[in-house]
N, C-alpha and C positions, 0 to 999 in steps of 0.2 A: 243268405242271398248276397249280401254285400261282401263278405269275406271271400267267397268263391268268385264273386263277380270281379273283385279286385285282380285276382290272378288271370281271369279270362280277359279283362281289359288290358292288362299288362302285356300279354302276348299279342293282342289284336293291334296294338299301336307300337310295335317294334321294341318291346321291353323297355319302354321309356316312362310311363306314368302308371300310377296305381292310387287306390283310395287309402289315405293315411289316417284320417280322423273323422269320426261320425258322432254327432250329437242327436239324441232322440228326445224330443220335447213331448212329454206326456200331458194329458189334460189336467187342469188344476183340481178337478174333482177326484182324481185317482188317489187312493190311500197308499202310503208307503214312504220310505225314506229315500228321497231323490235329491240329487245335488241341485242347488238353486240355480236357475237360469240367469245368465247375465243379460246379454243383448239379443238373445235368440227369441224371436217372436213368431207366432203361428203364420202370420201373413207373409213372412219373408223366407219361409222354409223352401228347400229344394224338392222335397218329397212329402206328399200327404198320404197317410193311411187313414182313410175316412170312409164313411158310408158311400154306396155306389152313386155315381152320377147317373141320373135316370136315363140318359142317352146311351151310355156304354155298359151299364150293368157292372159285371166283374172284370171287364176287359181293361188291361193296363193301357194308359195313354199319357201323352205329354201335351200340355197346353203350350202352343207356339203361336204367338201373335206378331212376331217380327219376321224378317226375311232370312234368306240363306246365309249361313255362317254366323248368325246372331243368336245369342242365348235365348232359350225358351223361358217360360214362366214357372212351371212346376211339373212334377210327375205325380200321377194319382194311382195308388194301389188301393184295393179294398181288403178288408179283413179276410173275406172268403178266398181271395186270390192267394194270400199268404198262408192260409191254413188248409185249403182243399187241394190235395195232391191229384185229384181226378182231372184237374185242368192242365197238368204238366205235359201230357202227351200232345195236346193241341197247341200249347204255347211254347213248349220247351222248358228246360230247367229255369228256375227263378233267376239264377245268376246271369243267364243269357238274356232273359227278358230285361233285367235291370240294365245291362250294358246297352241293349237296343234303345231303351228309353233315355239312358244317360247321354247317348250320342245326340238324340233330339234336343235334350235340355242344354247341354254344355256347348255343343259344336254346331247347332243349328242345321243339321242335315234332316232329310225327309225320307219317307218310306219309299221303297223300291217296288212295292206291289201297288195295286189299285183295285179297290172294291167297286169303283164306278166304271172302270174300263179293265176288266180282268183279262181280256184277250184283245189282240189287235192283228191286223193283216199286214204282213210284210212280203211284198211280191204276191205270190199265190199261196203263201203259207199262213196258217193260223198259229199265232204265237201267244203263249201265256205272258202276261206282263210280269217280268221277273228280271232279276240280276243276281247271278250272271245267267247268260243265255244257255249255258251248258247244263243247267239243272234239268234232270230227266223226270218224266212223269207221264200221266195220261189225263185226258179230259173226260169227265163223266158228269151225268146229271143223276142226282140221288133223290128218290121219292119214296118215303115210308121205308127207309132202310134198304131199298133195292136200287141198283145202279144200272144205267145204260150208257152206251157211248153217246156223246153229245150230238144231237141233231144240229143242223146248220139253219140259221135264220135266213130265209130266202130274200129278205129285204136288205140284209147287211153283209151276208157272207160270213158272219161270225157265229160262234155257238149261241144257241138260244139263251134267254135269261134263265138263271138258275144253274147253269153249267159251272163246274169248278175244276181247277187243276189239282190233281192229286200227285204229289211227288213220290219218286222212289225213296224208300226209307234209307237205302244205302246209296250214297253219292261219293264221288271222288273229289269234288270241289270244296274248297275251304271258304268260299264267299257265297252269300254275303249276309252279314249280321242284320243289315237294314232291310233285307228281303224276308228270309225265312230262318230266323235264329233257332228254330226248333230242331233243325237237322243236325245229327251228331257230327257230321263232317265240317260244319260251318264254324270257323274260328277267326274270320278276318272280315274287314270291310272291303267293299268292291273297289278295286284299283283301276288305274287309268287304262291298263292294257285289256282288262276283261270287262270293262263297263259296257252295259247294254244301252247305248244312247238312243235306240229305236223305241224303247218302252214308253208308253204314255203314263208314267208315274209322276208323283209329286217331286221326287228328287230331280228328275230331268226338267220338269216345268219350272220349279222354283230356283234351281241352281244352274240354269243355262247348260244343261246336258253334261255337267261335270260329275265325276264319280264322287262317292262319299269320301273316299280317301283324299281326293284332290281338295275337297272343302276342308276336311279336318286338318290337313297339313298345309293348306294354302291360304285359307281366309277365315279361320275360326279364331276365337279369343286366345287359343293356345298355340296357334300355328307357329309363331316365332320360337316359342320354347321347344316345340316338338321338332323343329328343324335344327336346333342347336344342341339339344340334349344328346348325349351319348347313351347307348343302351346300357342298362345296369348289368353288371357281370353275374349277378345272382338273383334269384327270386326275391321279391320284396317281402317285408314283414306284413303280417295281417293288420288290418285297421284296428285302431283303438276305439272303444265305444263308451260314451258317457250318457247316462239317462238323467235328464234334467226336467225341472218343473217350475212354472211360474205360479206364484201365489196371488193373492189379491193385489190390486194396484196401489202403489204408494207414490204420490205425486207431490212435488213442491213447485209452486209458482215463484219464480225469481223475477221481480218486476222493477224496471228502471224508473226511478223518481227523481232523476237529475233535473236541473233547471230547464233543459230543452224540452222536457215533457209537459210544459205548462199549457194551459188553455185547452184546445180541442183534444190534444193527445191524451192527457190524463183522463178526460171524460170518456174518450173512445175506449181506453183501457178498462175503465170501470164498467162500461156497458157490455163489452165483449166478455170480460171475466165473469161478470154476473150471470150471463146466459150459460157460460161454460159450467159454473158451479151449481146452478139451479137445475139445468136440464141435460147436460151432456155426460158428466161424470157419473158412472154407475154406482148404485147402492153398494155399500160395503168397502168402497175404496177409502184410503186415508189421504188427506190433503193438508198440506201446510203452505204458508205464504211468507216470503221474504221480500223486503224492499231494499233497494240499494241506490246510493248516489256516491257521495264522498265516503260514507260509511255504510254499513249494512245493518239491518235490524229484522228480527223475527216478529212479524205482526200477528201471526197465528201459528201455533205449533200444530203437529199432526192431529187431525180431527177425523174420526170415522164417520162417514156419511150414513146416517140412519134417519131418513125422513127430512121433512122441510125445516125443522128447527135447526138441525146441525148445518144445513146448507145456508140458511139465513145468517147463522152466526159467522160463518166464513165470509159471506158477502159484506157484512157490516165491518169487517176488518180490512177490506180492500183499501189501499192507500188513496188519499184525496189531495195531499199537498206535495209540492215538488220543490227541490232546491239542491244546489251542490253540483259536483262533478260526476264522472261516470267511471267508478272503480269497479270493474267487472269481477275481478278476482275476489274482492270482498263479498260480493253477492253470491258467487259460485261456492266459495268455501263455507259460507254460512248455510247455504242451501243443502250442502252435503251433511252438515251437522243436524239439520232438521230431519233428513231422511234416515239418519242412523238411530233416531229415537225409538223406532219400532222394534228393531232386532240387532242394532249395532252395526249394520252393514248397509251399503248403498247399492250393492249388486242387484241388477235387474230393476231398480227403481227408475222413475221418470222425473225429468226436469223439464219445465217449460220456461225458457229464458227469453225475456222480451227486453229490447233496448232500441233507442232511436238514434244513437250517436256512436262516435268512435270512442274507444277506451282511453281514459286518461291515465291508466296504469299499464303495466306491461303484462298483457294477457298471456304472452309466451311463458311467463313464470308459473302460471297455474294450469296451462294447457295439458301438460303431462299428467297432472293429478286428476284432471277431468277424464282423461282416457283411462287411467288406472282405476277409477272409481267403479267401473262396471255398470254405471248408470247410463240410461238412454237420454241424451240431451236434445230436446227439440227446441229450435230457435226461431224467433219471430223478429224480422227486421222491420221496424215501423218507420217508414219514410226513407228517402234516398241517402241519408247520411249514416245509416246504421253500419257498424263495422263489418268488414268482409270476413272477420274471424268467426262470425256466426256460421258461415258455410262450412268452415274447417271443423268446428266443434260438432256440428250435426253429422258430417261425413265420417268423422273418426269414431262416433259413438252409436252409429246406426239409427240416428234420429232424423227428424224432418227439418228442412229449412224452408221457411215461408216468408215472403215479403208481403207487406200490407201498407196501404196509405192511410192517412188520417181522415179521408173523406167519409162523411156519413153516407152519401149517396151510393158509393161503391159497396159499402157493407163489408169490405175486405177483412177488417180485423175480426169481426164476428165470424166470418167464414173460416178464418184461420183457426180460431179457438174451437170451432165446431168440428174441425177435421181431426182433432186429437181424441179419437175414440178408442175404446178397448178392442184389442184383437186377440181373442183366444179361440177362434174357430167357431164361435156360436153367434151367428148374426142376430139371433132373437134378443140378445142382450144389448145390442148397439143402439145408440141414438142415431136417427136418420134424418137428414135435413131435406125437407120437401120443397121449401121455397126460400129464396133470398132475393129480395127485390126492393128497389128504392124509387122515389119520385119526388121532384120538387114541384109543389103545387100551391095555388092560392085557394083551392076549393077541395075537390074530391080526389081521394086516392082509393081506388077500388079495383076488384078483380075476383078471380075464382081460384080456389085451391082444391084439386081433387084428392080425396083421401081414399086410397085403394084398399082392397080387402086384405092385403098383407100387413098393413100397419093400423094404428089406431090407439094403442095404449100410450099413456103419457103424452098426449098431443098438446102442444103449447103454441099459441100465437103470441109473438113478441113484437111490439111496435116501439121503435125508437124515434123520437121526434126532436126537431132542432130547437124550437122556441117555446111552443105552448101546446098543451094537451089537446088532441083532437077529440071529436065525438066518435064513439065506436059503435059499429053495427056489424055483427057477424052472424050469419044465418046458416043453420045446419040444413042438410038435405031434406029433413022432415019438416022444415019451416020454423023450428025453434030458434029464437033470437037471443043472442048474448049482447048486452049493451054495457053502458058505463057502470051499472050496478054489479056486474059480474067480473070486472077486471080489477087488477091491482096496479095502482099508479105509483111508481118510484120517482117522486118529483126530483130528487137529488141527481139521479142519473137519466132523467127524462125518458123513462121506459114504462110502457104499459104491458102487462102480462095477463093472458087469459089461459088458464089451465082447464082443459076439457075433462070433466070427471069420467071415470070408467074408460070404456073403449069408444072412441069417436065413431059416429055413424059413417059408413062408407058412402061415397058420392061426392058431389060438388058442394063445397062450402063457399059461400059468397061473403066477401068482406067489403066494407065501406067505411073509410075514415074521412071525416070532414074537418078541414082546417077552418076554424071559426074566427080566426084573426084576419085582419085585412091584408097583411103582408104574406107573401108566399113563404113557405118553409119546406125543408126536406124531411121526409118520413121514410123509414124502411120497415119492411115486414120480414120476419124470419119465422118459419113454421117447422117445428121438429116433432117427431113421433117415434114410437118403437113398435116392435112386432105385435100384431093383434093377438097371437097366441103362441105358446111355446112350441107347438107342433107345426107352425106355418112360417116358412122362411120368407122374409121380406125381400123385395126387389132391392138389390144393392148396386151402386155405381161407384167405380173407382176410376181415377184419372191420372195419367202420367205422361211424361215426355220420354222419348227413346234414349235421351242422354241428358246429364245434368248441366252441360255447358256446350257452347258452340263458338267457333271462331269465324264463321261465315263461309268456310270452304265446302261444307256439306250442309244439306238441309236438315232440319229437325222434323220429327214426326210426333203428332199428338195422338194419344190413344185414350179411349174411354170404353170400359167394359161394363155392359149392362146385363145382369144375370139374376136368376132366382134359383138357389140351391144348385149352383154350378151350371144350370141350364141357361143357354143364351136367350135373351129377350130381343126379339126381332121387331122391325117396323117402327122403331122409335125415332123421334127427331132429336138429334144430339148437336148442341151448339157449344163450342169452346171459345172462351174469351181469355186472351193473354194481354196483360197490361204491364208495361215496364215502369220502373220508378223514374224514368226520364220522360214519360208522357206518351210513349207510343202504345197504341192499342190495336189489336187485331181480333176479328170475329171470324171463326171458321165453322162451316157446316160439316161435321164428321159423317162418314159413310161406311156402311158395312157391305160393300159391293164387290169385294175381291179385286178391285182395280186401284191403280195409283199406289198410295201408301198402304192400302188395306191388303193384308196378306191372304186372308181366307174369307170368302163370302159367307154370310149368315152364320158366323160363329159368335155373335154378340159383342164383338170388338169393333168399335167404330173408330175410323182413323182418317188422318189428313196430313199432308205435308205442311210445315210452317216455313215459308220461304222468305218472307220480308224481314230479314234479320238485321235489327238495329241494336246498337249497344244499350245495355241496361240489365237490371235484374227484374225478372218477369214473374208475376203471379199467374196461376192457372186455375180457371174456374169453368166447370162444365155444367150445363143445364140440360136435363133430359125430360122430354114430354112425350106422352102417347095417349091418343084418344082411345076410348073404351073398346070392348069386344075381346074375343079370344086373341091371345098372342099367337101369330102364325108360327108354325113349327116345321121348318124344313132345314134343320141345322146341317152345317158341313161337318165332316168327320175330322177330328184331330188326329195327329200322328200317333200311332200305337203299334203294339206287337201283333203280328198276323196270327189269327186263329186258323190252324190247319185242320180241315175237315176229316182228313184221313191220309193213309200212306199206302203205296204199293209195296207189298212184302212178298217176295218169292213169286211175283207175277199176279198176286191176288190183292184185291182191295180190302184193307182193314180200316173200318170207319172209327173215328173218334166220336164221343158223345156229341149230339147236335149242340151248336152254340146256343146258349139260353137266349130266348127272344126277349126283346125289351118292348114295352108298350107304354109309350110316353104320350100323355094327353096334353093338348095345349092348355096353358093356364088362363083362366078367365078371372083377371084381377081387377077389371075396370080401368078407367083412365087413371094415369098416375103422373107425377112429376118428381124429379129428384135433383139435388144439387150436390156436386162433389168438388172439393178443392184438392188439387194435386200439389206435390212438392214444387217449389219454385226453381227456376233455372236462370242461367246467366248467358248472355250473348256478349262477346268481346271481340269485335272485328278489329284487326290491326289498323293503326293510323294510315291514312292515304291508300288503303286497299280499295280497289274498285268494287262497286256493289256487285254481289253475286248474280250471275246470269245462268240460272239452272235450265237444262234442256227440258222438253216435254218428258213426262214419265214413260217408262217402258210399258207397252201394252202387254198384259199377261193373260188375257182371256179371249184371244183370237180363235174363232171356230169357223169351220167350213162345211158345206154340204153341197151335193149335186142334185138338182131337180131336173130330170131328163138330161139336157145338155147345158143347162144354166148353172153356173157356180155362184153360191150365195155365201158371203163372208159377213160375220158379225163380230163386234168388239165394243169395248167401252172407251169412249173418247178420252184421250189425254188432254193436258192443258198446255198453255204457253210456257209456264214455269212449273214443271212437274204436273201436279193435278190442280193447278190454279189457272183460270183463264181459258183461252181457246188457242189451240195449236194453229200453225199457219198452213201446213199441207201434209199429205201422206205420200209415202213411197211404198208400193206393194210389189213384192217379187214372188215368183213361183218356180218350182222345179219338180221334176219327177225323181230327183235324188235328194233325200233328206240331208246328206252331208254337204251338198252345195250350199244350202241355206245356212247351215251351221257354221261353215268355215269360209264361205265366199259369197256373202249376201250381195255384194255389188255386182258379181258376175252372173247372178241368176236372171231368169226371164222377167221382163218388166210388164206390169199391167198399166194401162192408161188410166190415170186418176185425175186428169185435168178438170173433170166436171165434179169431182168429189170435194165438197167444202166441209172442213171439220166443224163439228158442233162444240158447244161448251163442255168443259171437262166433266166427266161423270155421265154424259148422255150416251144413249145407245146408238151405235153407228151400224150401218148396213150398206154393203156394196154388192151388187150382182152384175154379172157380165156373161156374155156368150162367147166362148173361145172362137178363134178364127177358123179352127178346124174341129170336126167332131171328136169327142173324147172316146177312144176305143174302150170297150167293155173290159173290166179288170185293171184299168189304169189307176195307179195311186198318184195323187198330186199333193204337193206340200206348199204351204203359203206362209209368208211372214211379212211384217211391215215395220216401218219406222216412221216417226213423225218428225217434223221440223218446225221450229218457231219462226217468228217474223225476222229474226236476225240470223237465220240459217244455221242455228245450233240444232244438231240432230239428237234424237233420243237413241237409246239402245235398241237393238233389234228385238222385236216381240217374241213371244212364244211361237212355236211352229205348229200350224194347224195342218192336220192330215185328213184327207178324204179320198175314198176309193169309189170309182164308178162300178157299181155292181148291178148288172141286169140279170135276174135269175133265169135259168133255163128250165127244162122240164123237171118237175119234182116227182118224188117217189109216190105221190098220191094220185098221179094220173092213171087212168084205166089202161091196162096193157092193150096194145094193138096186135091182133093176130098177124098182121102183115110183117112185123118184125120177126116173128118166129118162122114165117114162110120163107123169108129171105135167107135165113140160116139153113133151112132144109135144101133150098135150091143150090146154094153154094156147096153143100156137102155132097150132093149126088152128081154134080157136073164137073167132076175133076178133070175129065178128058177134054172138055171144051170150055176152058177157063174164061175166055173173053165173053162167050155167050152167057155163061152163068153170072158173071159180074153185071152184065147189062140187065139181066132179069132181076137180080137182087136190087140194083139201083132203081129200076122202074117201080118195083113193089114199094120201096121205101119212099120214093117221091109221091106215089099215089097216096100213101098213108099221110104224108105231111100236107098234101093238098086237101085231103078229106078233113083233117083236123082244123085247117084254117078256113074251111068253108068254100074253097075253090073247087069248081067242077071241071 
């Protein structure tokens, strides 16, 4: 697939690029002699070969949660797609499918067909949604293997539901790969000259009616290279393949114990690392600990985690005293020595490196050895003074960079350690953070934790207190109470732990902690759990920013994906908190509404723009909650290769096997909560730069319909700054010519919107009006809008909504009137007196119309 796909891609992009190297990461349970993986991890792969997504079955697709020209998340193939040749007629050869999906993934283009709108009206013609427009074929409806020409829906003028376009097997056109890659003639992406800008497909909607080639060569991640590279004079070599495998996890904690770590910082380190070692790291992993200041010391060699005793032994070795300077290279070099003790290599091993200050040695002297080690280096910056080299180390080694403060109330250091989970593609092995909350109180700290039916094993309540131990009352849904006699109190680290035996009951768990001292104190609660069973995928949340840094010239976007076994979880409340090490904090309500920053509605990805950009290094924490009941299931379709139901061959329809149906039932998991900590990011606005003034976001879901002679427009309200706040005003234009709105919005016809007051961003907007003159039957109207903020900054022009007034005439189901036949007879026999004959025929026809309308 990839070797042939490399040649196919090479010719599709002007003989300029090809696939050079491929690494295949196989599961750790597979037997065989595989090369050891370095920094390749399951969660960062480009392509997954995995069990079917329940929504798509064996259909290839690409997860895209960002905008046009931006890289996607991953391609998903199933084993059956790779092994079952019966699918090839419908999808095309695998190399063509792979290039179709690669264009989604790498270059951020979208499909040129539409399953939601397979046909559209242009003028009086019914057109299949396709690119290019010259692809020939016929429209049929197939029922039980038999086909008929498509009837027309009298309400819309379009083919009825279930009609499909069947292309001729033989075509002369070479485009387009993003429409129907299965055709033998298709070898190119749709270009500027042959692009079908009329079609209501995702490529036009998401990419402002630009062709796929225009995006690939004009605004993708590779556009600069593609425009400067010269075509290769000869075909490229085939890709090289390496099959690799990750073994059990080997981790070394490298912990700063310099003088600046005194007081609360070393205590926070002990508390967070204790939770990590006792609850987060999976059984069978090997863990070692190194501390460093002026010098470095191994405080615990590699220890295999096998039950509570081995974990407690590591916890007892966590450092407790601080002194000296911050010689980072000493800590790193000794950490590598610890990692080598299992097999003599550091390749593929993990480091978690924590520090609160600038290096007192030259980190540059050991940075190259860090890169050459093959280890994944995750870094934690504790406080605002931690060295910026932590970002560099994480970036160069495919690790995570996370900032945290020393505040107990924020619980940030605990959240940071909790985010370092195993990623081998099996979510049933992961520790899942359900709750992370804090409160400063002189009396009660209480609330509810829902344990849903996808988790329950290894459930732990961890309370960290500031001064003195509180009384504990935790009540299970059945009424069973856990109190002081059931918990373990670690006086030295001021931590209480309750481990629920077996599988925790699903339902609402109530907790109450009473501060029995007179003075107020801060307490935090962290609840973690694992999958209830090996065959039940838990609900997983991941959080990320669209980019690791910003200079204020462009907004950032926050993403949180909520899923169960790749299925989107809808209807959740998702809140993102971003806190900088300079004291700036922002709380955003993320939405999955397909508007503003959100690319696709109901795909389980919740998004929002982050516009208040102030300098600092930011943490990212997402809290997800959902009240019980079934998870609603109306997911949007991801981009993927088109399944062609059949072809016209020598004038006859040849059907492919029917597309296998998918039957997805909504998951009933009960109420749930989740916490996810994303990688940190940096905002660095140049000195003296004015604060950014972003326009309202582009409206992307404008729709139109005609009810008799009234036009009804609907869209989601933009904000004052992108999708934040409330816009100042709307400007709505219309035309009977699509191209006018595309190329000359200002010159189109104006609608009066003086009475239309914008609502808050994310609200549903509606505007209806009666045109000055009646709309003739058969007229197609196009609408677009743009918004303006209170400083007269205008948004981009919205998507273009299309609507046609269609008043159906007589249908074929009417009872034939003998008057029509009589008129034909009269005309045929009155050749000599034509005028009289015509008068007679017209009179009979008029009588028939009057009789049908009830007129006597």
